[in-house]
A tleap script that builds the chain and sets N, CA, C and O, in Angstrom:
source leaprc.protein.ff14SB
mol = sequence {
  NMET PHE ALA GLU ASP LEU ASP VAL PHE ILE
  ASN GLU ALA THR PRO GLY TYR LYS THR LEU
  LEU ILE ASN TYR GLU SER VAL GLY VAL ILE
  PHE ASP ASN ASN TYR ILE GLU GLU GLY PHE
  THR GLU SER ALA VAL PRO VAL PHE TRP ALA
  LYS THR ALA GLU MET PRO ALA LEU ALA HIE
  GLY ASP PRO ILE ILE ASP GLU ALA GLY ASP
  GLU ARG TYR GLU VAL VAL ASN ILE GLN PRO
  ASP GLY SER GLY ILE THR MET VAL ARG LEU
  ARG ARG CLEU
}
set mol.1.N position { 0.837 -1.169 0.000 }
set mol.1.CA position { 0.000 0.000 0.000 }
set mol.1.C position { 0.883 1.233 0.000 }
set mol.1.O position { 1.926 1.266 0.653 }
set mol.2.N position { 0.458 2.245 -0.736 }
set mol.2.CA position { 1.202 3.495 -0.793 }
set mol.2.C position { 0.995 4.295 0.485 }
set mol.2.O position { 0.018 4.081 1.203 }
set mol.3.N position { 1.894 5.198 0.765 }
set mol.3.CA position { 1.796 6.041 1.948 }
set mol.3.C position { 1.117 7.374 1.626 }
set mol.3.O position { 1.133 8.285 2.455 }
set mol.4.N position { 0.524 7.502 0.446 }
set mol.4.CA position { -0.135 8.738 0.038 }
set mol.4.C position { -1.358 9.013 0.907 }
set mol.4.O position { -1.993 8.086 1.411 }
set mol.5.N position { -1.680 10.287 1.077 }
set mol.5.CA position { -2.893 10.693 1.762 }
set mol.5.C position { -4.031 10.615 0.747 }
set mol.5.O position { -4.149 11.484 -0.116 }
set mol.6.N position { -4.860 9.593 0.841 }
set mol.6.CA position { -5.910 9.378 -0.147 }
set mol.6.C position { -7.045 10.391 -0.035 }
set mol.6.O position { -7.891 10.468 -0.927 }
set mol.7.N position { -7.076 11.171 1.053 }
set mol.7.CA position { -8.077 12.231 1.176 }
set mol.7.C position { -7.908 13.281 0.082 }
set mol.7.O position { -8.855 14.002 -0.231 }
set mol.8.N position { -6.734 13.374 -0.492 }
set mol.8.CA position { -6.493 14.308 -1.592 }
set mol.8.C position { -7.294 13.889 -2.820 }
set mol.8.O position { -7.722 14.737 -3.603 }
set mol.9.N position { -7.497 12.584 -2.991 }
set mol.9.CA position { -8.172 12.054 -4.171 }
set mol.9.C position { -9.661 11.838 -3.960 }
set mol.9.O position { -10.453 12.028 -4.883 }
set mol.10.N position { -10.047 11.446 -2.762 }
set mol.10.CA position { -11.459 11.157 -2.479 }
set mol.10.C position { -11.912 12.084 -1.363 }
set mol.10.O position { -11.632 11.855 -0.186 }
set mol.11.N position { -12.620 13.136 -1.762 }
set mol.11.CA position { -13.149 14.104 -0.796 }
set mol.11.C position { -14.356 14.796 -1.414 }
set mol.11.O position { -14.658 14.586 -2.589 }
set mol.12.N position { -15.040 15.612 -0.640 }
set mol.12.CA position { -16.277 16.244 -1.094 }
set mol.12.C position { -16.090 17.175 -2.287 }
set mol.12.O position { -17.060 17.469 -2.985 }
set mol.13.N position { -14.873 17.645 -2.539 }
set mol.13.CA position { -14.620 18.524 -3.681 }
set mol.13.C position { -14.322 17.746 -4.962 }
set mol.13.O position { -14.243 18.343 -6.035 }
set mol.14.N position { -14.156 16.436 -4.872 }
set mol.14.CA position { -13.841 15.606 -6.033 }
set mol.14.C position { -15.096 15.403 -6.885 }
set mol.14.O position { -16.141 15.034 -6.348 }
set mol.15.N position { -15.017 15.633 -8.199 }
set mol.15.CA position { -16.175 15.364 -9.066 }
set mol.15.C position { -16.631 13.911 -8.910 }
set mol.15.O position { -15.812 12.992 -8.919 }
set mol.16.N position { -17.927 13.715 -8.770 }
set mol.16.CA position { -18.478 12.376 -8.618 }
set mol.16.C position { -18.557 11.914 -7.179 }
set mol.16.O position { -19.006 10.799 -6.915 }
set mol.17.N position { -18.127 12.755 -6.232 }
set mol.17.CA position { -18.160 12.360 -4.819 }
set mol.17.C position { -19.607 12.197 -4.364 }
set mol.17.O position { -20.475 13.009 -4.683 }
set mol.18.N position { -19.839 11.126 -3.611 }
set mol.18.CA position { -21.166 10.857 -3.096 }
set mol.18.C position { -21.006 9.969 -1.867 }
set mol.18.O position { -20.006 9.266 -1.723 }
set mol.19.N position { -21.985 10.008 -0.999 }
set mol.19.CA position { -21.970 9.129 0.168 }
set mol.19.C position { -22.935 7.978 -0.083 }
set mol.19.O position { -24.102 8.185 -0.413 }
set mol.20.N position { -22.424 6.764 0.081 }
set mol.20.CA position { -23.235 5.563 -0.080 }
set mol.20.C position { -23.343 4.845 1.249 }
set mol.20.O position { -22.458 4.949 2.099 }
set mol.21.N position { -24.440 4.111 1.423 }
set mol.21.CA position { -24.584 3.238 2.582 }
set mol.21.C position { -24.143 1.847 2.140 }
set mol.21.O position { -24.811 1.187 1.343 }
set mol.22.N position { -23.007 1.422 2.674 }
set mol.22.CA position { -22.439 0.119 2.342 }
set mol.22.C position { -22.584 -0.743 3.582 }
set mol.22.O position { -21.943 -0.494 4.603 }
set mol.23.N position { -23.431 -1.761 3.488 }
set mol.23.CA position { -23.768 -2.565 4.664 }
set mol.23.C position { -24.165 -1.652 5.820 }
set mol.23.O position { -23.793 -1.874 6.972 }
set mol.24.N position { -24.931 -0.619 5.476 }
set mol.24.CA position { -25.528 0.320 6.429 }
set mol.24.C position { -24.504 1.206 7.139 }
set mol.24.O position { -24.794 1.759 8.200 }
set mol.25.N position { -23.303 1.344 6.559 }
set mol.25.CA position { -22.295 2.287 7.038 }
set mol.25.C position { -22.088 3.342 5.960 }
set mol.25.O position { -21.959 3.006 4.783 }
set mol.26.N position { -22.054 4.621 6.350 }
set mol.26.CA position { -21.820 5.708 5.394 }
set mol.26.C position { -20.362 5.732 4.975 }
set mol.26.O position { -19.460 5.765 5.811 }
set mol.27.N position { -20.143 5.715 3.649 }
set mol.27.CA position { -18.794 5.737 3.100 }
set mol.27.C position { -18.759 6.752 1.954 }
set mol.27.O position { -19.608 6.714 1.063 }
set mol.28.N position { -17.784 7.652 1.978 }
set mol.28.CA position { -17.589 8.599 0.891 }
set mol.28.C position { -16.863 7.923 -0.259 }
set mol.28.O position { -15.829 7.286 -0.055 }
set mol.29.N position { -17.400 8.058 -1.468 }
set mol.29.CA position { -16.856 7.373 -2.636 }
set mol.29.C position { -16.833 8.322 -3.833 }
set mol.29.O position { -17.432 9.397 -3.806 }
set mol.30.N position { -16.137 7.905 -4.866 }
set mol.30.CA position { -16.223 8.537 -6.185 }
set mol.30.C position { -17.137 7.626 -7.004 }
set mol.30.O position { -16.816 6.457 -7.217 }
set mol.31.N position { -18.261 8.149 -7.457 }
set mol.31.CA position { -19.273 7.346 -8.139 }
set mol.31.C position { -19.336 7.737 -9.606 }
set mol.31.O position { -19.225 8.914 -9.949 }
set mol.32.N position { -19.514 6.746 -10.468 }
set mol.32.CA position { -19.687 6.997 -11.894 }
set mol.32.C position { -20.668 5.977 -12.442 }
set mol.32.O position { -20.675 4.822 -12.016 }
set mol.33.N position { -21.482 6.398 -13.371 }
set mol.33.CA position { -22.414 5.508 -14.040 }
set mol.33.C position { -21.908 5.342 -15.467 }
set mol.33.O position { -22.459 5.914 -16.408 }
set mol.34.N position { -20.849 4.549 -15.611 }
set mol.34.CA position { -20.164 4.391 -16.897 }
set mol.34.C position { -21.116 3.948 -17.996 }
set mol.34.O position { -21.959 3.073 -17.795 }
set mol.35.N position { -20.968 4.560 -19.153 }
set mol.35.CA position { -21.709 4.166 -20.346 }
set mol.35.C position { -20.834 3.218 -21.150 }
set mol.35.O position { -19.670 3.513 -21.420 }
set mol.36.N position { -21.393 2.086 -21.529 }
set mol.36.CA position { -20.652 1.154 -22.381 }
set mol.36.C position { -21.513 0.759 -23.571 }
set mol.36.O position { -22.742 0.813 -23.523 }
set mol.37.N position { -20.842 0.368 -24.621 }
set mol.37.CA position { -21.521 -0.124 -25.811 }
set mol.37.C position { -20.727 -1.310 -26.333 }
set mol.37.O position { -19.529 -1.206 -26.595 }
set mol.38.N position { -21.413 -2.442 -26.480 }
set mol.38.CA position { -20.804 -3.639 -27.055 }
set mol.38.C position { -21.690 -4.116 -28.176 }
set mol.38.O position { -22.874 -4.382 -27.975 }
set mol.39.N position { -21.119 -4.225 -29.353 }
set mol.39.CA position { -21.936 -4.602 -30.497 }
set mol.39.C position { -23.023 -3.569 -30.691 }
set mol.39.O position { -22.741 -2.392 -30.914 }
set mol.40.N position { -24.273 -4.014 -30.607 }
set mol.40.CA position { -25.396 -3.100 -30.748 }
set mol.40.C position { -26.150 -2.927 -29.432 }
set mol.40.O position { -27.322 -2.550 -29.425 }
set mol.41.N position { -25.471 -3.204 -28.321 }
set mol.41.CA position { -26.097 -3.101 -27.003 }
set mol.41.C position { -25.482 -1.958 -26.216 }
set mol.41.O position { -24.263 -1.870 -26.073 }
set mol.42.N position { -26.338 -1.086 -25.709 }
set mol.42.CA position { -25.892 0.014 -24.860 }
set mol.42.C position { -26.299 -0.292 -23.429 }
set mol.42.O position { -27.343 -0.895 -23.179 }
set mol.43.N position { -25.458 0.134 -22.492 }
set mol.43.CA position { -25.764 -0.131 -21.094 }
set mol.43.C position { -25.042 0.870 -20.207 }
set mol.43.O position { -24.106 1.543 -20.639 }
set mol.44.N position { -25.483 0.954 -18.979 }
set mol.44.CA position { -24.799 1.750 -17.974 }
set mol.44.C position { -24.259 0.786 -16.922 }
set mol.44.O position { -24.934 -0.163 -16.524 }
set mol.45.N position { -23.043 1.043 -16.485 }
set mol.45.CA position { -22.415 0.210 -15.469 }
set mol.45.C position { -22.046 1.101 -14.291 }
set mol.45.O position { -21.013 1.769 -14.328 }
set mol.46.N position { -22.878 1.125 -13.237 }
set mol.46.CA position { -22.526 1.934 -12.077 }
set mol.46.C position { -21.306 1.355 -11.375 }
set mol.46.O position { -21.198 0.142 -11.196 }
set mol.47.N position { -20.400 2.224 -10.982 }
set mol.47.CA position { -19.157 1.809 -10.343 }
set mol.47.C position { -18.744 2.889 -9.342 }
set mol.47.O position { -19.050 4.067 -9.527 }
set mol.48.N position { -18.047 2.478 -8.285 }
set mol.48.CA position { -17.476 3.480 -7.387 }
set mol.48.C position { -16.100 3.058 -6.935 }
set mol.48.O position { -15.742 1.880 -6.954 }
set mol.49.N position { -15.320 4.078 -6.517 }
set mol.49.CA position { -13.997 3.872 -5.951 }
set mol.49.C position { -14.025 4.407 -4.533 }
set mol.49.O position { -14.557 5.489 -4.287 }
set mol.50.N position { -13.461 3.661 -3.604 }
set mol.50.CA position { -13.433 4.086 -2.201 }
set mol.50.C position { -12.098 3.707 -1.587 }
set mol.50.O position { -11.378 2.848 -2.097 }
set mol.51.N position { -11.784 4.366 -0.480 }
set mol.51.CA position { -10.579 4.010 0.269 }
set mol.51.C position { -10.812 2.642 0.906 }
set mol.51.O position { -11.759 2.457 1.670 }
set mol.52.N position { -9.951 1.699 0.587 }
set mol.52.CA position { -10.096 0.334 1.073 }
set mol.52.C position { -10.214 0.289 2.595 }
set mol.52.O position { -11.019 -0.472 3.131 }
set mol.53.N position { -9.423 1.094 3.287 }
set mol.53.CA position { -9.420 1.087 4.750 }
set mol.53.C position { -10.735 1.566 5.350 }
set mol.53.O position { -11.034 1.250 6.502 }
set mol.54.N position { -11.525 2.323 4.594 }
set mol.54.CA position { -12.783 2.852 5.113 }
set mol.54.C position { -13.988 2.007 4.728 }
set mol.54.O position { -15.106 2.291 5.159 }
set mol.55.N position { -13.774 0.970 3.920 }
set mol.55.CA position { -14.898 0.149 3.474 }
set mol.55.C position { -15.178 -0.971 4.469 }
set mol.55.O position { -14.251 -1.630 4.941 }
set mol.56.N position { -16.453 -1.190 4.790 }
set mol.56.CA position { -16.788 -2.351 5.607 }
set mol.56.C position { -16.604 -3.614 4.772 }
set mol.56.O position { -16.434 -3.538 3.555 }
set mol.57.N position { -16.636 -4.763 5.420 }
set mol.57.CA position { -16.547 -6.031 4.693 }
set mol.57.C position { -17.623 -6.040 3.615 }
set mol.57.O position { -18.757 -5.624 3.852 }
set mol.58.N position { -17.261 -6.514 2.442 }
set mol.58.CA position { -18.143 -6.444 1.286 }
set mol.58.C position { -18.095 -7.763 0.532 }
set mol.58.O position { -17.031 -8.365 0.389 }
set mol.59.N position { -19.254 -8.212 0.049 }
set mol.59.CA position { -19.328 -9.456 -0.714 }
set mol.59.C position { -20.282 -9.259 -1.890 }
set mol.59.O position { -21.111 -8.349 -1.880 }
set mol.60.N position { -20.161 -10.107 -2.891 }
set mol.60.CA position { -21.060 -10.057 -4.043 }
set mol.60.C position { -22.499 -10.201 -3.557 }
set mol.60.O position { -22.802 -11.047 -2.716 }
set mol.61.N position { -23.373 -9.367 -4.096 }
set mol.61.CA position { -24.779 -9.401 -3.733 }
set mol.61.C position { -25.160 -8.482 -2.587 }
set mol.61.O position { -26.347 -8.300 -2.314 }
set mol.62.N position { -24.170 -7.895 -1.903 }
set mol.62.CA position { -24.469 -6.983 -0.795 }
set mol.62.C position { -25.222 -5.759 -1.309 }
set mol.62.O position { -24.996 -5.315 -2.434 }
set mol.63.N position { -26.121 -5.212 -0.480 }
set mol.63.CA position { -26.857 -4.015 -0.895 }
set mol.63.C position { -26.019 -2.754 -0.730 }
set mol.63.O position { -25.256 -2.618 0.227 }
set mol.64.N position { -26.174 -1.839 -1.675 }
set mol.64.CA position { -25.561 -0.511 -1.630 }
set mol.64.C position { -26.698 0.479 -1.881 }
set mol.64.O position { -27.460 0.330 -2.837 }
set mol.65.N position { -26.807 1.479 -1.026 }
set mol.65.CA position { -27.897 2.440 -1.141 }
set mol.65.C position { -27.307 3.841 -1.185 }
set mol.65.O position { -26.453 4.190 -0.371 }
set mol.66.N position { -27.766 4.639 -2.139 }
set mol.66.CA position { -27.398 6.050 -2.189 }
set mol.66.C position { -27.921 6.678 -0.904 }
set mol.66.O position { -29.070 6.448 -0.530 }
set mol.67.N position { -27.098 7.466 -0.227 }
set mol.67.CA position { -27.516 8.018 1.059 }
set mol.67.C position { -28.792 8.850 0.943 }
set mol.67.O position { -29.546 8.966 1.909 }
set mol.68.N position { -29.034 9.424 -0.221 }
set mol.68.CA position { -30.277 10.162 -0.437 }
set mol.68.C position { -31.472 9.204 -0.473 }
set mol.68.O position { -32.615 9.637 -0.331 }
set mol.69.N position { -31.215 7.910 -0.661 }
set mol.69.CA position { -32.261 6.894 -0.642 }
set mol.69.C position { -32.984 6.684 -1.949 }
set mol.69.O position { -33.944 5.916 -2.007 }
set mol.70.N position { -32.537 7.360 -3.019 }
set mol.70.CA position { -33.265 7.236 -4.279 }
set mol.70.C position { -32.688 6.196 -5.233 }
set mol.70.O position { -33.308 5.901 -6.256 }
set mol.71.N position { -31.538 5.640 -4.934 }
set mol.71.CA position { -30.931 4.618 -5.798 }
set mol.71.C position { -30.505 3.425 -4.947 }
set mol.71.O position { -29.936 3.588 -3.868 }
set mol.72.N position { -30.791 2.221 -5.450 }
set mol.72.CA position { -30.384 0.990 -4.758 }
set mol.72.C position { -29.622 0.111 -5.741 }
set mol.72.O position { -29.985 0.001 -6.912 }
set mol.73.N position { -28.559 -0.512 -5.240 }
set mol.73.CA position { -27.688 -1.331 -6.073 }
set mol.73.C position { -27.334 -2.609 -5.321 }
set mol.73.O position { -27.593 -2.743 -4.125 }
set mol.74.N position { -26.732 -3.545 -6.059 }
set mol.74.CA position { -26.099 -4.695 -5.427 }
set mol.74.C position { -24.701 -4.850 -6.004 }
set mol.74.O position { -24.455 -4.492 -7.156 }
set mol.75.N position { -23.798 -5.377 -5.213 }
set mol.75.CA position { -22.396 -5.544 -5.608 }
set mol.75.C position { -22.273 -6.715 -6.574 }
set mol.75.O position { -22.790 -7.801 -6.310 }
set mol.76.N position { -21.583 -6.490 -7.700 }
set mol.76.CA position { -21.320 -7.577 -8.644 }
set mol.76.C position { -19.830 -7.848 -8.829 }
set mol.76.O position { -19.461 -8.906 -9.338 }
set mol.77.N position { -18.958 -6.908 -8.423 }
set mol.77.CA position { -17.529 -7.110 -8.603 }
set mol.77.C position { -16.773 -6.213 -7.632 }
set mol.77.O position { -17.116 -5.043 -7.463 }
set mol.78.N position { -15.750 -6.762 -7.000 }
set mol.78.CA position { -14.929 -6.019 -6.035 }
set mol.78.C position { -13.475 -6.142 -6.467 }
set mol.78.O position { -12.959 -7.251 -6.609 }
set mol.79.N position { -12.805 -4.991 -6.678 }
set mol.79.CA position { -11.431 -5.018 -7.174 }
set mol.79.C position { -10.525 -4.091 -6.367 }
set mol.79.O position { -10.353 -2.930 -6.738 }
set mol.80.N position { -9.934 -4.588 -5.256 }
set mol.80.CA position { -8.921 -3.774 -4.577 }
set mol.80.C position { -7.688 -3.690 -5.469 }
set mol.80.O position { -7.302 -4.690 -6.075 }
set mol.81.N position { -7.063 -2.516 -5.560 }
set mol.81.CA position { -5.934 -2.370 -6.484 }
set mol.81.C position { -4.571 -2.456 -5.809 }
set mol.81.O position { -3.544 -2.344 -6.478 }
set mol.82.N position { -4.549 -2.653 -4.497 }
set mol.82.CA position { -3.277 -2.784 -3.797 }
set mol.82.C position { -2.666 -1.456 -3.392 }
set mol.82.O position { -1.651 -1.428 -2.695 }
set mol.83.N position { -3.276 -0.340 -3.824 }
set mol.83.CA position { -2.734 0.970 -3.478 }
set mol.83.C position { -3.554 1.653 -2.385 }
set mol.83.O position { -3.242 2.771 -1.977 }
set mol.84.N position { -4.602 0.978 -1.912 }
set mol.84.CA position { -5.471 1.559 -0.901 }
set mol.84.C position { -6.814 1.991 -1.439 }
set mol.84.O position { -7.639 2.527 -0.699 }
set mol.85.N position { -7.045 1.762 -2.732 }
set mol.85.CA position { -8.321 2.100 -3.378 }
set mol.85.C position { -8.970 0.799 -3.859 }
set mol.85.O position { -8.300 -0.085 -4.392 }
set mol.86.N position { -10.286 0.703 -3.660 }
set mol.86.CA position { -11.042 -0.450 -4.159 }
set mol.86.C position { -12.097 0.050 -5.123 }
set mol.86.O position { -12.800 1.022 -4.847 }
set mol.87.N position { -12.202 -0.632 -6.268 }
set mol.87.CA position { -13.248 -0.338 -7.235 }
set mol.87.C position { -14.338 -1.391 -7.079 }
set mol.87.O position { -14.052 -2.584 -6.975 }
set mol.88.N position { -15.589 -0.940 -7.064 }
set mol.88.CA position { -16.726 -1.859 -6.913 }
set mol.88.C position { -17.715 -1.584 -8.037 }
set mol.88.O position { -18.194 -0.462 -8.203 }
set mol.89.N position { -18.016 -2.636 -8.810 }
set mol.89.CA position { -19.035 -2.531 -9.853 }
set mol.89.C position { -20.374 -2.960 -9.265 }
set mol.89.O position { -20.457 -3.869 -8.439 }
set mol.90.N position { -21.417 -2.272 -9.721 }
set mol.90.CA position { -22.746 -2.485 -9.156 }
set mol.90.C position { -23.766 -2.837 -10.228 }
set mol.90.O position { -23.543 -2.633 -11.421 }
set mol.91.N position { -24.893 -3.373 -9.768 }
set mol.91.CA position { -26.072 -3.571 -10.628 }
set mol.91.C position { -27.203 -2.797 -9.970 }
set mol.91.O position { -27.464 -2.948 -8.776 }
set mol.92.N position { -27.864 -1.975 -10.756 }
set mol.92.CA position { -28.985 -1.186 -10.226 }
set mol.92.C position { -30.183 -2.085 -9.999 }
set mol.92.O position { -30.511 -2.922 -10.840 }
set mol.93.N position { -30.827 -1.911 -8.870 }
set mol.93.CA position { -32.015 -2.711 -8.547 }
set mol.93.C position { -33.289 -1.935 -8.844 }
set mol.93.O position { -34.388 -2.450 -8.634 }
savepdb mol mol.pdb
quit
């Protein structure tokens, strides 16, 4: 893990910053609803990046809720990168 201060990268001033409820714990993340196109199929792939040390235990299928309560997701992929940041892909419910 790097010794960098990750608050420089993930904070309220960062574009895409949002608070999610991950296993009912508030976690600040960088959120994106990536647009993808494969062949003739278009889709959105919600994804977020968070500080690994601040994330509660997470497993595939766990619920993720936008703190505003208007969006609900489930975890489909968890990718810690070894630098202290974890990327999580979601499926909108």
